[in-house]
PANUMI-738521 format. One record per residue: chain; x, y, z of N, C-alpha, C in turn; residue number from 1; residue in three letters. Coordinates in Angstrom, 2 decimals. Each point is the difference from the previous one (the first is absolute). Layout:
% PANUMI-738521
<site c="A" n_xx="X" n_yy="Y" n_zz="Z" ca_xx="X" ca_yy="Y" ca_zz="Z" c_xx="X" c_yy="Y" c_zz="Z" k="NUM" r="ALA"/>
...
This chain:
% PANUMI-738521
<site c="A" n_xx="17.99" n_yy="-49.32" n_zz="26.06" ca_xx="0.36" ca_yy="1.33" ca_zz="0.45" c_xx="-0.77" c_yy="0.35" c_zz="1.27" k="1" r="SER"/>
<site c="A" n_xx="0.40" n_yy="1.06" n_zz="0.62" ca_xx="-0.65" ca_yy="0.42" ca_zz="1.24" c_xx="-1.39" c_yy="0.57" c_zz="-0.26" k="2" r="MET"/>
<site c="A" n_xx="-0.29" n_yy="0.35" n_zz="-1.24" ca_xx="-1.34" ca_yy="0.47" ca_zz="-0.33" c_xx="-1.03" c_yy="-1.10" c_zz="0.24" k="3" r="ALA"/>
<site c="A" n_xx="0.40" n_yy="-1.26" n_zz="-0.13" ca_xx="-0.93" ca_yy="-1.10" ca_zz="0.24" c_xx="-0.37" c_yy="-0.10" c_zz="1.48" k="4" r="SER"/>
<site c="A" n_xx="0.91" n_yy="0.37" n_zz="0.89" ca_xx="-0.33" ca_yy="0.03" ca_zz="1.43" c_xx="-1.08" c_yy="1.03" c_zz="0.25" k="5" r="VAL"/>
<site c="A" n_xx="0.17" n_yy="1.19" n_zz="-0.58" ca_xx="-0.98" ca_yy="1.07" ca_zz="0.17" c_xx="-1.35" c_yy="-0.38" c_zz="-0.61" k="6" r="CYS"/>
<site c="A" n_xx="0.03" n_yy="-0.52" n_zz="-1.21" ca_xx="-1.23" ca_yy="-0.40" ca_zz="-0.67" c_xx="-0.72" c_yy="-1.11" c_zz="0.73" k="7" r="GLY"/>
<site c="A" n_xx="0.76" n_yy="-0.95" n_zz="0.53" ca_xx="-0.60" ca_yy="-1.10" ca_zz="0.76" c_xx="-0.68" c_yy="0.49" c_zz="1.26" k="8" r="GLY"/>
<site c="A" n_xx="0.63" n_yy="0.95" n_zz="0.68" ca_xx="-0.57" ca_yy="0.56" ca_zz="1.22" c_xx="-1.32" c_yy="0.72" c_zz="-0.30" k="9" r="SER"/>
<site c="A" n_xx="0.00" n_yy="0.78" n_zz="-1.07" ca_xx="-1.21" ca_yy="0.73" ca_zz="-0.37" c_xx="-1.10" c_yy="-0.96" c_zz="-0.46" k="10" r="MET"/>
<site c="A" n_xx="0.38" n_yy="-1.06" n_zz="-0.70" ca_xx="-0.99" ca_yy="-0.97" ca_zz="-0.48" c_xx="-0.67" c_yy="-0.72" c_zz="1.17" k="11" r="ALA"/>
<site c="A" n_xx="0.77" n_yy="-0.32" n_zz="1.04" ca_xx="-0.59" ca_yy="-0.65" ca_zz="1.18" c_xx="-1.05" c_yy="0.90" c_zz="0.64" k="12" r="LEU"/>
<site c="A" n_xx="0.34" n_yy="1.28" n_zz="0.17" ca_xx="-0.98" ca_yy="0.92" ca_zz="0.59" c_xx="-1.21" c_yy="0.17" c_zz="-0.90" k="13" r="MET"/>
<site c="A" n_xx="0.23" n_yy="0.09" n_zz="-1.30" ca_xx="-1.10" ca_yy="0.17" ca_zz="-0.94" c_xx="-0.93" c_yy="-1.21" c_zz="0.00" k="14" r="ASP"/>
<site c="A" n_xx="0.56" n_yy="-1.18" n_zz="0.26" ca_xx="-0.81" ca_yy="-1.22" ca_zz="0.04" c_xx="-0.72" c_yy="-0.18" c_zz="1.34" k="15" r="ALA"/>
<site c="A" n_xx="0.25" n_yy="0.90" n_zz="0.94" ca_xx="-0.67" ca_yy="-0.09" ca_zz="1.29" c_xx="0.73" c_yy="-0.86" c_zz="1.02" k="16" r="GLY"/>
<site c="A" n_xx="1.24" n_yy="-0.37" n_zz="-0.29" ca_xx="0.78" ca_yy="-0.78" ca_zz="0.95" c_xx="0.41" c_yy="0.93" c_zz="1.15" k="17" r="ILE"/>
<site c="A" n_xx="-0.27" n_yy="-0.36" n_zz="1.23" ca_xx="0.24" ca_yy="0.93" ca_zz="1.12" c_xx="1.47" c_yy="0.06" c_zz="0.43" k="18" r="PRO"/>
<site c="A" n_xx="0.84" n_yy="0.64" n_zz="-0.80" ca_xx="1.39" ca_yy="0.22" ca_zz="0.39" c_xx="0.07" c_yy="1.30" c_zz="0.79" k="19" r="VAL"/>
<site c="A" n_xx="0.93" n_yy="0.08" n_zz="0.95" ca_xx="0.09" ca_yy="1.17" ca_zz="0.89" c_xx="0.46" c_yy="1.25" c_zz="-0.72" k="20" r="ARG"/>
<site c="A" n_xx="1.00" n_yy="-0.16" n_zz="-0.88" ca_xx="0.56" ca_yy="1.16" ca_zz="-0.69" c_xx="0.71" c_yy="-0.47" c_zz="-1.26" k="21" r="GLU"/>
<site c="A" n_xx="0.30" n_yy="0.97" n_zz="-0.86" ca_xx="0.70" ca_yy="-0.31" ca_zz="-1.24" c_xx="1.44" c_yy="-0.41" c_zz="0.25" k="22" r="HIS"/>
<site c="A" n_xx="0.51" n_yy="-0.77" n_zz="-0.94" ca_xx="1.42" ca_yy="-0.33" ca_zz="-0.08" c_xx="0.48" c_yy="0.53" c_zz="-1.35" k="23" r="VAL"/>
<site c="A" n_xx="1.11" n_yy="0.72" n_zz="0.01" ca_xx="0.58" ca_yy="0.53" ca_zz="-1.24" c_xx="1.44" c_yy="-0.48" c_zz="-0.11" k="24" r="ALA"/>
<site c="A" n_xx="0.47" n_yy="-0.06" n_zz="-1.23" ca_xx="1.38" ca_yy="-0.42" ca_zz="-0.22" c_xx="0.74" c_yy="0.98" c_zz="-0.88" k="25" r="GLY"/>
<site c="A" n_xx="1.29" n_yy="0.15" n_zz="0.26" ca_xx="0.88" ca_yy="0.83" ca_zz="-0.82" c_xx="1.31" c_yy="-0.75" c_zz="-0.20" k="26" r="VAL"/>
<site c="A" n_xx="0.70" n_yy="0.39" n_zz="-1.04" ca_xx="1.34" ca_yy="-0.52" ca_zz="-0.25" c_xx="1.00" c_yy="1.11" c_zz="0.18" k="27" r="SER"/>
<site c="A" n_xx="1.07" n_yy="-0.31" n_zz="0.68" ca_xx="1.10" ca_yy="0.95" ca_zz="0.17" c_xx="1.21" c_yy="-0.60" c_zz="-0.70" k="28" r="VAL"/>
<site c="A" n_xx="0.58" n_yy="0.79" n_zz="-0.87" ca_xx="1.14" ca_yy="-0.49" ca_zz="-0.76" c_xx="1.25" c_yy="0.78" c_zz="0.32" k="29" r="GLY"/>
<site c="A" n_xx="1.09" n_yy="-0.51" n_zz="-0.47" ca_xx="1.30" ca_yy="0.63" ca_zz="0.21" c_xx="0.75" c_yy="0.00" c_zz="-1.32" k="30" r="LEU"/>
<site c="A" n_xx="0.48" n_yy="1.18" n_zz="-0.38" ca_xx="0.91" ca_yy="0.13" ca_zz="-1.14" c_xx="1.30" c_yy="0.51" c_zz="0.59" k="31" r="VAL"/>
<site c="A" n_xx="1.08" n_yy="-0.72" n_zz="-0.25" ca_xx="1.26" ca_yy="0.37" ca_zz="0.66" c_xx="1.19" c_yy="-0.11" c_zz="-0.94" k="32" r="SER"/>
<site c="A" n_xx="1.07" n_yy="0.67" n_zz="0.42" ca_xx="1.30" ca_yy="-0.13" ca_zz="-0.65" c_xx="0.94" c_yy="-0.59" c_zz="1.03" k="33" r="GLU"/>
<site c="A" n_xx="0.83" n_yy="-0.92" n_zz="-0.45" ca_xx="0.96" ca_yy="-0.62" ca_zz="0.91" c_xx="1.42" c_yy="0.40" c_zz="-0.37" k="34" r="THR"/>
<site c="A" n_xx="0.82" n_yy="0.09" n_zz="1.02" ca_xx="1.42" ca_yy="0.28" ca_zz="-0.19" c_xx="0.63" c_yy="-1.27" c_zz="-0.58" k="35" r="ASP"/>
<site c="A" n_xx="0.60" n_yy="0.08" n_zz="-1.18" ca_xx="0.54" ca_yy="-1.22" ca_zz="-0.63" c_xx="1.16" c_yy="-0.63" c_zz="0.78" k="36" r="PRO"/>
<site c="A" n_xx="0.69" n_yy="0.79" n_zz="0.81" ca_xx="1.13" ca_yy="-0.57" ca_zz="0.73" c_xx="-0.43" c_yy="-0.70" c_zz="1.28" k="37" r="THR"/>
<site c="A" n_xx="-1.03" n_yy="0.53" n_zz="0.68" ca_xx="-0.42" ca_yy="-0.60" ca_zz="1.27" c_xx="-1.31" c_yy="-0.79" c_zz="-0.11" k="38" r="THR"/>
<site c="A" n_xx="-0.80" n_yy="0.31" n_zz="-1.02" ca_xx="-1.31" ca_yy="-0.64" ca_zz="-0.12" c_xx="-1.05" c_yy="0.64" c_zz="0.88" k="39" r="GLY"/>
<site c="A" n_xx="0.38" n_yy="1.03" n_zz="0.76" ca_xx="-0.95" ca_yy="0.70" ca_zz="0.88" c_xx="-0.87" c_yy="0.94" c_zz="-0.82" k="40" r="ASP"/>
<site c="A" n_xx="-1.20" n_yy="0.24" n_zz="0.50" ca_xx="-0.91" ca_yy="0.94" ca_zz="-0.66" c_xx="0.52" c_yy="1.41" c_zz="0.26" k="41" r="ILE"/>
<site c="A" n_xx="0.27" n_yy="0.73" n_zz="-1.09" ca_xx="0.55" ca_yy="1.35" ca_zz="0.13" c_xx="-1.08" c_yy="1.07" c_zz="-0.05" k="42" r="SER"/>
<site c="A" n_xx="-1.06" n_yy="-0.23" n_zz="-0.75" ca_xx="-1.14" ca_yy="0.91" ca_zz="-0.03" c_xx="-1.24" c_yy="-0.80" c_zz="-0.36" k="43" r="SER"/>
<site c="A" n_xx="-1.16" n_yy="0.52" n_zz="0.44" ca_xx="-1.23" ca_yy="-0.74" ca_zz="-0.25" c_xx="-1.22" c_yy="0.91" c_zz="0.07" k="44" r="TYR"/>
<site c="A" n_xx="-1.09" n_yy="-0.48" n_zz="-0.56" ca_xx="-1.30" ca_yy="0.65" ca_zz="0.07" c_xx="-1.02" c_yy="-1.07" c_zz="0.36" k="45" r="ARG"/>
<site c="A" n_xx="-0.91" n_yy="0.37" n_zz="0.89" ca_xx="-1.11" ca_yy="-0.88" ca_zz="0.36" c_xx="-1.22" c_yy="0.45" c_zz="-0.79" k="46" r="ILE"/>
<site c="A" n_xx="-0.65" n_yy="-0.93" n_zz="-0.67" ca_xx="-1.18" ca_yy="0.28" ca_zz="-0.82" c_xx="-1.21" c_yy="-0.68" c_zz="0.62" k="47" r="LEU"/>
<site c="A" n_xx="-1.15" n_yy="0.64" n_zz="-0.09" ca_xx="-1.23" ca_yy="-0.58" ca_zz="0.51" c_xx="-1.02" c_yy="-0.04" c_zz="-1.13" k="48" r="THR"/>
<site c="A" n_xx="-0.62" n_yy="-1.17" n_zz="-0.21" ca_xx="-1.05" ca_yy="-0.09" ca_zz="-1.00" c_xx="-0.93" c_yy="-1.15" c_zz="0.32" k="49" r="ASP"/>
<site c="A" n_xx="-1.00" n_yy="-0.17" n_zz="-0.83" ca_xx="-0.98" ca_yy="-1.07" ca_zz="0.19" c_xx="0.00" c_yy="-0.96" c_zz="-1.19" k="50" r="ILE"/>
<site c="A" n_xx="0.70" n_yy="0.36" n_zz="-1.07" ca_xx="-0.04" ca_yy="-0.79" ca_zz="-1.23" c_xx="1.11" c_yy="-1.03" c_zz="-0.12" k="51" r="LEU"/>
<site c="A" n_xx="1.08" n_yy="0.16" n_zz="0.74" ca_xx="1.09" ca_yy="-0.96" ca_zz="-0.05" c_xx="1.08" c_yy="0.33" c_zz="-1.01" k="52" r="GLY"/>
<site c="A" n_xx="0.09" n_yy="1.26" n_zz="-0.45" ca_xx="1.04" ca_yy="0.36" ca_zz="-0.98" c_xx="1.40" c_yy="-0.20" c_zz="0.56" k="53" r="LEU"/>
<site c="A" n_xx="0.18" n_yy="0.24" n_zz="1.31" ca_xx="1.32" ca_yy="-0.16" ca_zz="0.59" c_xx="0.44" c_yy="-1.46" c_zz="0.01" k="54" r="GLU"/>
<site c="A" n_xx="-0.95" n_yy="-0.90" n_zz="-0.17" ca_xx="0.32" ca_yy="-1.42" ca_zz="-0.02" c_xx="0.95" c_yy="-0.32" c_zz="-1.15" k="55" r="ASP"/>
<site c="A" n_xx="-0.21" n_yy="0.62" n_zz="-1.14" ca_xx="0.83" ca_yy="-0.26" ca_zz="-1.18" c_xx="1.18" c_yy="0.95" c_zz="-0.11" k="56" r="HIS"/>
<site c="A" n_xx="-0.16" n_yy="1.22" n_zz="0.50" ca_xx="1.00" ca_yy="1.03" ca_zz="-0.22" c_xx="0.97" c_yy="0.18" c_zz="1.16" k="57" r="LEU"/>
<site c="A" n_xx="-0.34" n_yy="-0.48" n_zz="1.18" ca_xx="0.79" ca_yy="0.32" ca_zz="1.18" c_xx="0.74" c_yy="-1.18" c_zz="0.59" k="58" r="GLY"/>
<site c="A" n_xx="0.63" n_yy="0.29" n_zz="1.15" ca_xx="0.80" ca_yy="-0.99" ca_zz="0.71" c_xx="-0.77" c_yy="-0.67" c_zz="1.13" k="59" r="ASP"/>
<site c="A" n_xx="-1.11" n_yy="0.60" n_zz="0.40" ca_xx="-0.79" ca_yy="-0.54" ca_zz="1.11" c_xx="-1.47" c_yy="0.18" c_zz="-0.33" k="60" r="MET"/>
<site c="A" n_xx="-0.80" n_yy="-0.99" n_zz="0.30" ca_xx="-1.45" ca_yy="0.08" ca_zz="-0.10" c_xx="-0.54" c_yy="-0.45" c_zz="1.34" k="61" r="ASP"/>
<site c="A" n_xx="-0.51" n_yy="0.96" n_zz="0.77" ca_xx="-0.46" ca_yy="-0.24" ca_zz="1.36" c_xx="-1.50" c_yy="0.24" c_zz="0.02" k="62" r="PHE"/>
<site c="A" n_xx="-0.77" n_yy="-1.08" n_zz="-0.01" ca_xx="-1.45" ca_yy="0.10" ca_zz="-0.01" c_xx="-0.49" c_yy="0.00" c_zz="1.45" k="63" r="LYS"/>
<site c="A" n_xx="-0.83" n_yy="1.00" n_zz="0.33" ca_xx="-0.48" ca_yy="0.16" ca_zz="1.37" c_xx="-1.51" c_yy="0.22" c_zz="-0.04" k="64" r="ILE"/>
<site c="A" n_xx="-0.74" n_yy="-0.84" n_zz="0.70" ca_xx="-1.45" ca_yy="0.14" ca_zz="0.09" c_xx="-0.38" c_yy="0.21" c_zz="1.45" k="65" r="ALA"/>
<site c="A" n_xx="-1.08" n_yy="0.76" n_zz="0.22" ca_xx="-0.43" ca_yy="0.20" ca_zz="1.37" c_xx="-1.17" c_yy="0.95" c_zz="0.11" k="66" r="GLY"/>
<site c="A" n_xx="-0.38" n_yy="0.22" n_zz="1.24" ca_xx="-1.09" ca_yy="0.91" ca_zz="0.35" c_xx="0.62" c_yy="1.26" c_zz="0.58" k="67" r="THR"/>
<site c="A" n_xx="-0.84" n_yy="0.88" n_zz="0.51" ca_xx="0.52" ca_yy="1.20" ca_zz="0.67" c_xx="0.71" c_yy="-0.37" c_zz="1.31" k="68" r="ARG"/>
<site c="A" n_xx="-0.36" n_yy="-1.15" n_zz="0.55" ca_xx="0.57" ca_yy="-0.40" ca_zz="1.29" c_xx="1.32" c_yy="-0.75" c_zz="-0.12" k="69" r="ARG"/>
<site c="A" n_xx="0.35" n_yy="-0.43" n_zz="-1.21" ca_xx="1.27" ca_yy="-0.69" ca_zz="-0.12" c_xx="0.11" c_yy="-0.86" c_zz="-1.25" k="70" r="GLY"/>
<site c="A" n_xx="1.14" n_yy="-0.64" n_zz="-0.10" ca_xx="0.33" ca_yy="-0.84" ca_zz="-1.15" c_xx="-0.59" c_yy="-1.39" c_zz="0.21" k="71" r="ILE"/>
<site c="A" n_xx="-0.62" n_yy="-0.54" n_zz="-1.04" ca_xx="-0.57" ca_yy="-1.34" ca_zz="0.07" c_xx="0.80" c_yy="-1.02" c_zz="-0.82" k="72" r="THR"/>
<site c="A" n_xx="0.75" n_yy="0.47" n_zz="-1.00" ca_xx="0.80" ca_yy="-0.92" ca_zz="-0.82" c_xx="1.13" c_yy="0.76" c_zz="-0.67" k="73" r="ALA"/>
<site c="A" n_xx="1.13" n_yy="-0.67" n_zz="-0.17" ca_xx="1.13" ca_yy="0.58" ca_zz="-0.72" c_xx="0.64" c_yy="-1.06" c_zz="-0.89" k="74" r="ILE"/>
<site c="A" n_xx="0.64" n_yy="0.46" n_zz="-1.06" ca_xx="0.81" ca_yy="-0.85" ca_zz="-0.86" c_xx="1.15" c_yy="0.85" c_zz="-0.50" k="75" r="GLN"/>
<site c="A" n_xx="1.20" n_yy="-0.50" n_zz="0.10" ca_xx="1.18" ca_yy="0.75" ca_zz="-0.42" c_xx="0.78" c_yy="-0.81" c_zz="-1.02" k="76" r="LEU"/>
<site c="A" n_xx="0.16" n_yy="0.57" n_zz="-1.19" ca_xx="0.84" ca_yy="-0.59" ca_zz="-1.05" c_xx="1.14" c_yy="0.96" c_zz="-0.26" k="77" r="ASP"/>
<site c="A" n_xx="1.22" n_yy="-0.53" n_zz="-0.06" ca_xx="1.16" ca_yy="0.85" ca_zz="-0.28" c_xx="0.84" c_yy="-0.63" c_zz="-1.10" k="78" r="ILE"/>
<site c="A" n_xx="0.66" n_yy="0.86" n_zz="-0.79" ca_xx="0.88" ca_yy="-0.48" ca_zz="-1.06" c_xx="1.46" c_yy="-0.05" c_zz="0.44" k="79" r="LYS"/>
<site c="A" n_xx="0.51" n_yy="1.03" n_zz="0.71" ca_xx="1.39" ca_yy="-0.10" ca_zz="0.44" c_xx="0.16" c_yy="-1.04" c_zz="1.12" k="80" r="PRO"/>
<site c="A" n_xx="1.24" n_yy="-0.25" n_zz="0.38" ca_xx="0.27" ca_yy="-0.99" ca_zz="1.05" c_xx="-0.59" c_yy="0.39" c_zz="1.34" k="81" r="ALA"/>
<site c="A" n_xx="-0.24" n_yy="1.27" n_zz="0.21" ca_xx="-0.58" ca_yy="0.45" ca_zz="1.26" c_xx="-0.37" c_yy="1.46" c_zz="-0.04" k="82" r="GLY"/>
<site c="A" n_xx="-0.95" n_yy="0.36" n_zz="0.82" ca_xx="-0.42" ca_yy="1.40" ca_zz="0.16" c_xx="0.22" c_yy="0.33" c_zz="1.47" k="83" r="ILE"/>
<site c="A" n_xx="0.68" n_yy="1.11" n_zz="0.32" ca_xx="0.19" ca_yy="0.36" ca_zz="1.41" c_xx="-1.33" c_yy="0.14" c_zz="0.73" k="84" r="PRO"/>
<site c="A" n_xx="-0.04" n_yy="-0.48" n_zz="1.23" ca_xx="-1.23" ca_yy="0.03" ca_zz="0.79" c_xx="-0.53" c_yy="1.42" c_zz="0.18" k="85" r="LEU"/>
<site c="A" n_xx="0.89" n_yy="1.00" n_zz="0.09" ca_xx="-0.49" ca_yy="1.37" ca_zz="0.18" c_xx="-0.79" c_yy="0.48" c_zz="-1.21" k="86" r="ASP"/>
<site c="A" n_xx="0.34" n_yy="-0.47" n_zz="-1.20" ca_xx="-0.77" ca_yy="0.37" ca_zz="-1.20" c_xx="-1.35" c_yy="-0.69" c_zz="0.02" k="87" r="ILE"/>
<site c="A" n_xx="-0.03" n_yy="-1.27" n_zz="0.40" ca_xx="-1.27" ca_yy="-0.72" ca_zz="0.11" c_xx="-0.91" c_yy="0.71" c_zz="1.01" k="88" r="VAL"/>
<site c="A" n_xx="0.55" n_yy="0.37" n_zz="1.15" ca_xx="-0.78" ca_yy="0.70" ca_zz="1.03" c_xx="-0.46" c_yy="1.38" c_zz="-0.49" k="89" r="CYS"/>
<site c="A" n_xx="0.86" n_yy="0.70" n_zz="-0.72" ca_xx="-0.35" ca_yy="1.32" ca_zz="-0.54" c_xx="-1.18" c_yy="-0.09" c_zz="-0.97" k="90" r="GLU"/>
<site c="A" n_xx="-0.14" n_yy="-1.11" n_zz="-0.67" ca_xx="-1.08" ca_yy="-0.15" ca_zz="-0.99" c_xx="-1.37" c_yy="-0.22" c_zz="0.65" k="91" r="SER"/>
<site c="A" n_xx="-0.04" n_yy="-0.30" n_zz="1.29" ca_xx="-1.29" ca_yy="-0.24" ca_zz="0.66" c_xx="-0.84" c_yy="1.26" c_zz="0.14" k="92" r="LEU"/>
<site c="A" n_xx="0.63" n_yy="1.15" n_zz="0.22" ca_xx="-0.76" ca_yy="1.24" ca_zz="0.18" c_xx="-0.70" c_yy="0.45" c_zz="-1.28" k="93" r="GLU"/>
<site c="A" n_xx="0.70" n_yy="0.05" n_zz="-1.16" ca_xx="-0.75" ca_yy="0.35" ca_zz="-1.21" c_xx="-1.10" c_yy="-1.01" c_zz="-0.32" k="94" r="PRO"/>
<site c="A" n_xx="0.22" n_yy="-1.25" n_zz="0.36" ca_xx="-1.04" ca_yy="-1.02" ca_zz="-0.23" c_xx="-1.21" c_yy="0.28" c_zz="0.89" k="95" r="ALA"/>
<site c="A" n_xx="0.22" n_yy="0.39" n_zz="1.25" ca_xx="-1.10" ca_yy="0.31" ca_zz="0.91" c_xx="-0.80" c_yy="1.19" c_zz="-0.51" k="96" r="ARG"/>
<site c="A" n_xx="0.71" n_yy="1.05" n_zz="-0.43" ca_xx="-0.68" ca_yy="1.19" ca_zz="-0.51" c_xx="-0.82" c_yy="-0.33" c_zz="-1.25" k="97" r="LYS"/>
<site c="A" n_xx="0.58" n_yy="-0.75" n_zz="-0.91" ca_xx="-0.71" ca_yy="-0.36" ca_zz="-1.23" c_xx="-1.19" c_yy="-0.90" c_zz="0.30" k="98" r="ALA"/>
<site c="A" n_xx="0.19" n_yy="-0.95" n_zz="0.91" ca_xx="-1.10" ca_yy="-0.90" ca_zz="0.37" c_xx="-1.16" c_yy="0.80" c_zz="0.59" k="99" r="ARG"/>
<site c="A" n_xx="0.29" n_yy="0.97" n_zz="0.85" ca_xx="-1.06" ca_yy="0.82" ca_zz="0.60" c_xx="-0.71" c_yy="0.87" c_zz="-1.04" k="100" r="ASN"/>
<site c="A" n_xx="0.74" n_yy="0.51" n_zz="-0.99" ca_xx="-0.63" ca_yy="0.76" ca_zz="-1.08" c_xx="-0.95" c_yy="-0.89" c_zz="-0.79" k="101" r="GLN"/>
<site c="A" n_xx="0.43" n_yy="-1.20" n_zz="-0.29" ca_xx="-0.85" ca_yy="-0.94" ca_zz="-0.74" c_xx="-1.23" c_yy="-0.37" c_zz="0.84" k="102" r="ILE"/>
<site c="A" n_xx="0.21" n_yy="-0.25" n_zz="1.29" ca_xx="-1.13" ca_yy="-0.32" ca_zz="0.88" c_xx="-1.00" c_yy="1.15" c_zz="0.07" k="103" r="LEU"/>
<site c="A" n_xx="0.49" n_yy="1.24" n_zz="0.01" ca_xx="-0.91" ca_yy="1.16" ca_zz="-0.03" c_xx="-0.89" c_yy="-0.05" c_zz="-1.23" k="104" r="ASP"/>
<site c="A" n_xx="0.60" n_yy="-0.27" n_zz="-1.14" ca_xx="-0.76" ca_yy="-0.03" ca_zz="-1.25" c_xx="-0.98" c_yy="-1.17" c_zz="-0.02" k="105" r="ARG"/>
<site c="A" n_xx="0.43" n_yy="-1.15" n_zz="0.50" ca_xx="-0.88" ca_yy="-1.16" ca_zz="0.05" c_xx="-1.20" c_yy="0.28" c_zz="0.90" k="106" r="MET"/>
<site c="A" n_xx="0.25" n_yy="0.65" n_zz="1.15" ca_xx="-1.08" ca_yy="0.33" ca_zz="0.93" c_xx="-1.00" c_yy="0.99" c_zz="-0.60" k="107" r="ASP"/>
<site c="A" n_xx="0.47" n_yy="0.86" n_zz="-0.92" ca_xx="-0.92" ca_yy="0.93" ca_zz="-0.67" c_xx="-1.01" c_yy="-0.76" c_zz="-0.85" k="108" r="GLN"/>
<site c="A" n_xx="0.41" n_yy="-1.12" n_zz="-0.53" ca_xx="-0.89" ca_yy="-0.79" ca_zz="-0.87" c_xx="-0.92" c_yy="-0.92" c_zz="0.80" k="109" r="GLU"/>
<site c="A" n_xx="0.56" n_yy="-0.71" n_zz="0.96" ca_xx="-0.80" ca_yy="-0.89" ca_zz="0.85" c_xx="0.76" c_yy="-0.18" c_zz="1.31" k="110" r="ILE"/>
<site c="A" n_xx="-0.63" n_yy="0.35" n_zz="1.11" ca_xx="0.71" ca_yy="-0.01" ca_zz="1.28" c_xx="-0.49" c_yy="-1.09" c_zz="0.95" k="111" r="SER"/>
<site c="A" n_xx="-1.06" n_yy="-0.68" n_zz="-0.36" ca_xx="-0.47" ca_yy="-1.12" ca_zz="0.82" c_xx="-0.73" c_yy="-0.98" c_zz="-0.90" k="112" r="SER"/>
<site c="A" n_xx="-0.17" n_yy="-1.19" n_zz="0.51" ca_xx="-0.66" ca_yy="-1.04" ca_zz="-0.80" c_xx="-1.44" c_yy="0.41" c_zz="-0.31" k="113" r="ALA"/>
<site c="A" n_xx="-0.41" n_yy="-0.26" n_zz="-1.22" ca_xx="-1.38" ca_yy="0.30" ca_zz="-0.40" c_xx="-0.95" c_yy="-0.85" c_zz="0.84" k="114" r="ARG"/>
<site c="A" n_xx="-1.17" n_yy="0.53" n_zz="0.21" ca_xx="-1.01" ca_yy="-0.70" ca_zz="0.80" c_xx="-0.76" c_yy="-0.99" c_zz="-0.87" k="115" r="ALA"/>
<site c="A" n_xx="0.69" n_yy="-0.99" n_zz="-0.48" ca_xx="-0.63" ca_yy="-1.06" ca_zz="-0.79" c_xx="-0.27" c_yy="-1.14" c_zz="0.96" k="116" r="ILE"/>
<site c="A" n_xx="-1.24" n_yy="-0.29" n_zz="0.21" ca_xx="-0.35" ca_yy="-1.04" ca_zz="0.95" c_xx="-0.92" c_yy="-1.02" c_zz="-0.67" k="117" r="ASN"/>
<site c="A" n_xx="0.46" n_yy="-0.52" n_zz="-1.14" ca_xx="-0.82" ca_yy="-0.99" ca_zz="-0.70" c_xx="0.41" c_yy="-1.43" c_zz="0.34" k="118" r="ASP"/>
<site c="A" n_xx="0.94" n_yy="-0.15" n_zz="0.93" ca_xx="0.43" ca_yy="-1.32" ca_zz="0.42" c_xx="1.06" c_yy="-0.63" c_zz="-0.88" k="119" r="GLY"/>
<site c="A" n_xx="0.36" n_yy="0.65" n_zz="-1.11" ca_xx="0.99" ca_yy="-0.60" ca_zz="-0.89" c_xx="1.43" c_yy="0.42" c_zz="0.33" k="120" r="SER"/>
<site c="A" n_xx="0.19" n_yy="1.04" n_zz="0.79" ca_xx="1.34" ca_yy="0.43" ca_zz="0.37" c_xx="0.57" c_yy="-0.92" c_zz="1.07" k="121" r="SER"/>
<site c="A" n_xx="1.24" n_yy="-0.44" n_zz="-0.18" ca_xx="0.59" ca_yy="-0.88" ca_zz="1.02" c_xx="0.14" c_yy="0.72" c_zz="1.33" k="122" r="PRO"/>
<site c="A" n_xx="-0.16" n_yy="-0.72" n_zz="1.05" ca_xx="0.16" ca_yy="0.53" ca_zz="1.35" c_xx="0.89" c_yy="-0.97" c_zz="0.77" k="123" r="ARG"/>
<site c="A" n_xx="0.85" n_yy="0.53" n_zz="0.83" ca_xx="0.89" ca_yy="-0.83" ca_zz="0.79" c_xx="-0.78" c_yy="-0.92" c_zz="0.92" k="124" r="LEU"/>
<site c="A" n_xx="-1.10" n_yy="0.48" n_zz="0.52" ca_xx="-0.83" ca_yy="-0.80" ca_zz="0.90" c_xx="-0.48" c_yy="-1.29" c_zz="-0.63" k="125" r="GLY"/>
<site c="A" n_xx="-0.22" n_yy="-0.01" n_zz="-1.31" ca_xx="-0.46" ca_yy="-1.21" ca_zz="-0.68" c_xx="1.05" c_yy="-1.10" c_zz="0.03" k="126" r="LEU"/>
<site c="A" n_xx="1.26" n_yy="0.36" n_zz="-0.04" ca_xx="1.06" ca_yy="-1.00" ca_zz="0.01" c_xx="0.03" c_yy="-0.79" c_zz="1.30" k="127" r="LEU"/>
<site c="A" n_xx="-0.44" n_yy="0.60" n_zz="1.07" ca_xx="0.03" ca_yy="-0.67" ca_zz="1.29" c_xx="-1.07" c_yy="-1.08" c_zz="0.12" k="128" r="MET"/>
<site c="A" n_xx="-0.97" n_yy="-0.02" n_zz="-0.90" ca_xx="-1.07" ca_yy="-0.98" ca_zz="0.06" c_xx="0.34" c_yy="-1.29" c_zz="-0.75" k="129" r="HIS"/>
<site c="A" n_xx="1.13" n_yy="-0.02" n_zz="-0.72" ca_xx="0.41" ca_yy="-1.21" ca_zz="-0.70" c_xx="0.52" c_yy="-1.02" c_zz="1.01" k="130" r="PHE"/>
<site c="A" n_xx="-0.31" n_yy="-1.23" n_zz="-0.26" ca_xx="0.53" ca_yy="-1.07" ca_zz="0.84" c_xx="1.45" c_yy="-0.26" c_zz="-0.41" k="131" r="HIS"/>
<site c="A" n_xx="0.87" n_yy="-0.26" n_zz="0.96" ca_xx="1.43" ca_yy="-0.18" ca_zz="-0.27" c_xx="0.27" c_yy="-1.10" c_zz="-1.01" k="132" r="CYS"/>
<site c="A" n_xx="-0.84" n_yy="-1.01" n_zz="-0.09" ca_xx="0.22" ca_yy="-1.10" ca_zz="-0.95" c_xx="-0.13" c_yy="0.47" c_zz="-1.45" k="133" r="SER"/>
<site c="A" n_xx="-0.63" n_yy="1.16" n_zz="-0.22" ca_xx="-0.15" ca_yy="0.52" ca_zz="-1.36" c_xx="1.23" c_yy="0.76" c_zz="-0.47" k="134" r="LEU"/>
<site c="A" n_xx="0.89" n_yy="0.34" n_zz="0.92" ca_xx="1.19" ca_yy="0.76" ca_zz="-0.36" c_xx="1.11" c_yy="-0.95" c_zz="-0.41" k="135" r="LEU"/>
<site c="A" n_xx="0.74" n_yy="0.36" n_zz="-1.07" ca_xx="1.04" ca_yy="-0.88" ca_zz="-0.54" c_xx="1.32" c_yy="0.13" c_zz="0.60" k="136" r="GLY"/>
């Protein structure tokens, strides 16, 4: 679920890993009715959550993760033969709003990496000291 994206981001900061900002994830779902004669979507509702309930109950499960500056990852699962692009695009705004609300709450708990400097936290700089022959 997208809660694992949020929890992972907070855990990295709590462990003292120097990440720039939090990443949060939300799921946007679609519940729709289709016209039996044309197969077109006649009415629909866009749902936003973090638990993945729309995955089982809806026609679309659109997982979106990102920061305040933008989207870092997406995954789209659909049950019908297709979802109109305008509905997919319409779902991005509620996802952005929900992601920012979650990021606000995450920042209230921990907004920067803890100052743990015991040498046990991984650092990107350490990876550059490995000799290329050690990499698989």
